[in-house]
MIVOBA-637030 format. One record per residue: x negated, y negated, z negated of N, C-alpha, C in turn; residue number from 0. Coordinates in steps of 0.2 Angstrom, whole numbers, plus 2048, in hexadecimal, padded with zeros to 3 digits. Layout:
MIVOBA-637030
 n.east n.north n.up ca.east ca.north ca.up c.east c.north c.up   i
      X       Y    Z       X        Y     Z      X       Y    Z NUM
...
//
This chain:
MIVOBA-637030
 n.east n.north n.up ca.east ca.north ca.up c.east c.north c.up   i
    7EB     7F7  837     7ED      7FE   835    7F6     7FD  834   0
    7F6     7F8  82D     7FB      7F5   82B    7FF     7F2  82F   1
    800     7F0  834     803      7EA   839    807     7EF  83D   2
    802     7F3  83F     805      7FA   841    80C     801  83F   3
    808     801  837     810      803   836    815     7FF  836   4
    813     7F8  834     819      7F5   836    81D     7F5  83D   5
    81C     7F5  842     81D      7F5   848    81D     7FD  848   6
    81C     804  844     81D      80A   845    826     80A  842   7
    826     804  83C     82E      805   835    833     803  840   8
    833     7FF  842     835      7FA   842    836     7FD  84A   9
    832     803  84D     834      808   852    839     80D  84D  10
    836     80E  84C     839      814   846    843     811  845  11
    843     80B  842     849      808   840    84E     807  847  12
    84B     805  84D     84C      805   854    84F     80B  857  13
    84C     811  856     84D      815   859    854     81A  853  14
    852     818  84F     85B      81B   849    860     815  84C  15
    860     80F  84D     865      80B   84F    867     80F  857  16
    861     810  85A     865      814   862    868     819  861  17
    866     81E  85C     867      824   85A    86F     824  858  18
    870     820  856     875      81D   84F    87B     81C  855  19
    878     818  85C     880      815   860    87F     81D  864  20
    87B     820  864     87C      827   868    880     82D  867  21
    87E     82F  85F     882      831   85C    889     830  858  22
    88F     833  858     893      831   853    891     833  84B  23
    88E     82F  84B     88C      82F   842    892     82E  83C  24
    892     832  838     897      830   832    894     829  82E  25
    897     828  82A     899      822   827    894     822  823  26
    893     82A  820     88C      82B   818    886     829  81E  27
    885     82D  822     881      82D   827    87E     826  82A  28
    883     823  82D     87F      81C   82E    880     816  828  29
    87F     818  822     87E      815   81B    878     819  81A  30
    876     81D  81B     86E      81F   816    86A     81D  81D  31
    86B     81D  822     867      81C   828    865     812  824  32
    86B     80E  826     86A      808   827    865     806  81F  33
    868     80B  818     863      80B   814    85C     80D  814  34
    85A     810  819     851      813   81D    850     80F  81E  35
    854     80B  822     852      807   827    850     802  822  36
    854     7FB  81D     852      7FA   819    84C     7F8  816  37
    84A     800  813     846      801   80F    83F     804  812  38
    83F     805  816     83B      804   81C    83A     7FE  81F  39
    83C     7F8  81F     839      7F1   824    838     7EE  81B  40
    83A     7F0  812     838      7ED   810    831     7F0  80E  41
    82F     7F6  80C     82B      7F7   80B    825     7F4  812  42
    828     7F5  816     821      7F3   81B    81E     7EA  819  43
    824     7E6  817     823      7E0   813    81E     7E0  810  44
    81F     7E3  80A     81B      7E5   804    815     7E8  806  45
    813     7EB  80A     80C      7EE   80D    809     7E6  811  46
    80E     7E6  817     809      7DF   818    807     7DA  814  47
    809     7D6  80F     807      7D1   808    7FF     7D2  808  48
    7FE     7DA  805     7F5      7D9   805    7F2     7DA  80A  49
    7F2     7DA  812     7F3      7D6   817    7F0     7CF  816  50
    7F2     7CB  812     7F2      7C4   813    7E9     7C3  80E  51
    7E5     7BF  815     7DF      7BE   810    7DD     7BA  80B  52
    7E4     7B5  80A     7E3      7B1   804    7E4     7B5  7FF  53
    7EA     7B9  7FF     7EC      7BD   7F8    7E5     7C2  7F8  54
    7E1     7C4  7FC     7DB      7C9   7FD    7D6     7C5  7FA  55
    7D5     7BE  7F9     7D0      7BB   7F7    7D4     7B8  7F0  56
    7D7     7B6  7EF     7D9      7B6   7E6    7D8     7BC  7E5  57
    7D7     7C2  7E5     7D8      7C8   7E1    7D0     7CC  7E0  58
    7CB     7C7  7E7     7C4      7CB   7E8    7C4     7C5  7E0  59
    7C8     7BE  7DF     7C3      7BB   7DB    7C5     7BA  7D4  60
    7CA     7C0  7D3     7CA      7C3   7CE    7C6     7C8  7CA  61
    7C6     7CC  7D1     7C3      7D4   7CF    7BC     7D3  7CE  62
    7B9     7D4  7C6     7B0      7D3   7C7    7AC     7DA  7C9  63
    7AC     7D7  7D3     7AA      7DE   7D7    7A2     7DF  7D5  64
    79E     7D9  7D4     797      7DD   7D3    797     7DE  7CC  65
    79A     7DC  7C8     79A      7E1   7BF    79D     7E7  7C2  66
    7A4     7E9  7C4     7A4      7EF   7C6    7A0     7F4  7CB  67
    79B     7F2  7CD     797      7F5   7D1    791     7F5  7CF  68
    78E     7F1  7CA     78B      7F3   7C4    78B     7F9  7C0  69
    790     7F7  7BD     795      7FE   7BA    792     803  7BC  70
    793     805  7C2     795      80B   7C7    78C     80E  7CA  71
    789     809  7C7     781      80A   7CB    77E     80D  7C3  72
    781     80D  7BD     780      80E   7B7    781     816  7B6  73
    787     819  7B9     78A      81D   7B7    787     823  7B8  74
    780     822  7BB     77B      829   7BE    77D     82E  7C0  75
    784     82E  7C5     787      832   7C9    789     833  7CD  76
    781     835  7D2     782      832   7D9    785     838  7DD  77
    788     83F  7DA     78E      843   7DC    794     840  7DE  78
    793     83C  7D9     79B      838   7D9    79C     831  7DE  79
    7A2     833  7E1     7A1      82C   7E7    7A3     825  7E5  80
    7A3     822  7E7     7A3      81B   7E7    7AB     81B  7E2  81
    7B0     81C  7E6     7B5      81A   7E5    7B9     81F  7DE  82
    7B4     823  7E0     7B6      826   7D5    7B3     826  7D3  83
    7AC     822  7D3     7A9      81E   7CC    7AC     818  7CB  84
    7AF     814  7CF     7B3      80F   7CE    7B9     80E  7CB  85
    7BC     816  7CC     7C2      813   7C9    7C0     816  7C1  86
    7BA     81C  7BE     7B9      81C   7BA    7B6     817  7B6  87
    7B4     811  7B9     7B3      80D   7B4    7B7     808  7B3  88
    7BF     805  7B9     7C1      802   7B6    7C7     805  7B1  89
    7C7     80B  7B2     7CB      80F   7AA    7C7     810  7A4  90
    7BF     80F  7A5     7BC      80F   79F    7BE     807  79A  91
    7BD     801  7A1     7BE      7FD   7A0    7C5     7FB  79A  92
    7CB     7FE  79E     7D2      7FD   79A    7D1     801  796  93
    7CE     805  795     7CC      809   78C    7CB     805  787  94
    7C6     801  78B     7C2      7FA   785    7C6     7F5  784  95
    7CC     7F5  788     7CE      7ED   788    7D5     7ED  784  96
    7D7     7F8  782     7DE      7F9   77E    7DC     7FA  779  97
//
């Protein structure tokens, strides 16, 4: 999905460049479009770094997943989705550390 975001950003950049060539844009509008293209490409590169398997593995080694799951199961809140329980547990841990 993230790779498709990068492809979409490239496609948008390409279309903006085509549009700029077809229309006579003022210098300010050209500058705004170029800035938007740079920002899109930069953000796509930042997002794609999270797809790196090595970085994902390093993150998994740092995050105590088993401990978080254990604490979630101790919450006794069956109506609460797992993602919300994880957030609550992480927040409670951060309050203990501070």
